[in-house]
C-alpha positions as CSV (number, residue, x, y, z in Angstrom):
1,M,104.0,-59.8,116.1
2,V,103.6,-63.1,118.0
3,K,104.6,-63.0,121.7
4,K,107.3,-65.6,122.4
5,A,107.0,-68.1,125.2
6,P,108.9,-67.2,128.4
7,S,112.4,-68.5,128.8
8,P,114.4,-69.2,132.0
9,Y,116.7,-66.3,131.1
10,D,114.1,-63.6,130.8
11,D,115.1,-61.9,134.1
12,Y,118.8,-61.8,133.2
13,T,120.2,-58.4,132.2
14,A,123.3,-57.5,130.2
15,R,124.8,-54.2,128.9
16,C,123.7,-53.6,125.3
17,P,126.6,-52.3,123.2
18,M,124.1,-50.6,120.8
19,L,122.0,-48.8,123.4
20,G,124.7,-48.3,126.0
21,H,122.8,-49.5,129.1
22,L,121.4,-52.6,130.8
23,V,118.6,-54.4,129.0
24,P,116.7,-57.6,130.0
25,F,117.2,-60.8,127.9
26,T,113.6,-60.4,126.7
27,Y,114.6,-57.2,124.9
28,C,117.3,-59.0,123.1
29,R,114.9,-61.8,122.1
30,E,112.3,-59.3,120.8
31,P,113.8,-55.8,120.1
32,G,110.7,-54.6,118.3
33,T,111.2,-57.0,115.4
34,E,110.3,-60.6,114.8
35,L,113.9,-61.8,115.1
36,P,116.2,-61.5,118.0
37,C,118.9,-58.8,118.0
38,R,121.7,-59.6,115.6
39,K,124.2,-59.1,118.5
40,I,122.5,-61.6,120.8
41,L,125.3,-64.2,120.4
42,D,128.0,-61.6,121.1
43,C,126.3,-60.3,124.2
44,W,125.1,-63.5,125.8
45,H,127.6,-66.3,124.9
46,E,129.5,-65.9,128.2
47,R,126.4,-66.1,130.4
48,I,124.2,-68.7,128.9
49,D,124.3,-71.4,126.1
50,I,122.8,-68.9,123.7
51,E,123.5,-71.0,120.6
52,A,121.6,-74.0,122.0
53,F,118.7,-71.6,123.1
54,L,118.5,-70.1,119.6
55,R,118.6,-73.5,117.9
56,E,115.7,-74.7,120.0
57,S,113.6,-71.6,119.6
58,L,114.2,-70.5,116.0
59,S,114.0,-72.0,112.5
60,L,117.0,-72.5,110.3
61,E,115.9,-69.6,108.2
62,E,115.6,-67.3,111.2
63,L,119.1,-68.4,112.5
64,D,120.6,-67.7,109.0
65,A,119.0,-64.2,109.1
66,I,120.6,-63.5,112.5
67,L,124.0,-64.8,111.5
68,A,124.1,-62.9,108.2
69,P,126.4,-59.9,108.2
70,P,124.6,-56.6,108.6
71,K,123.8,-54.7,105.4
72,Q,126.0,-51.7,104.6
73,K,124.5,-48.4,105.8
74,I,123.9,-47.2,102.3
75,S,122.0,-50.3,101.5
76,Q,119.8,-49.8,104.6
77,I,119.1,-46.2,103.6
78,M,118.2,-47.2,100.1
79,E,115.9,-49.9,101.3
80,L,114.2,-47.4,103.7
81,I,113.7,-44.9,100.8
82,R,112.2,-47.7,98.6
83,K,109.8,-48.7,101.4
84,A,108.8,-45.1,102.0
85,K,108.1,-44.6,98.3
86,E,105.9,-47.8,98.3
87,G,104.0,-46.4,101.3
88,K,105.1,-49.0,103.8
């Protein structure tokens, strides 16, 4: 995974609705995956111009991936099973 360049918002914190506690903006940008958290727009829109930030730092394909609705849980489970069978 490529480390992203620092942003002026990296020291900001917000409550993460999925984790239930405060997290830094850097976590939302890189939550252990290549793409930012899918809830980054929901969590940060009141504090920073997150849409402009994402447009400047992501490709159109990456933005589309973030904005896509989450997969249903059963689809996620089936994909995990498939990957486990493939040895990934």
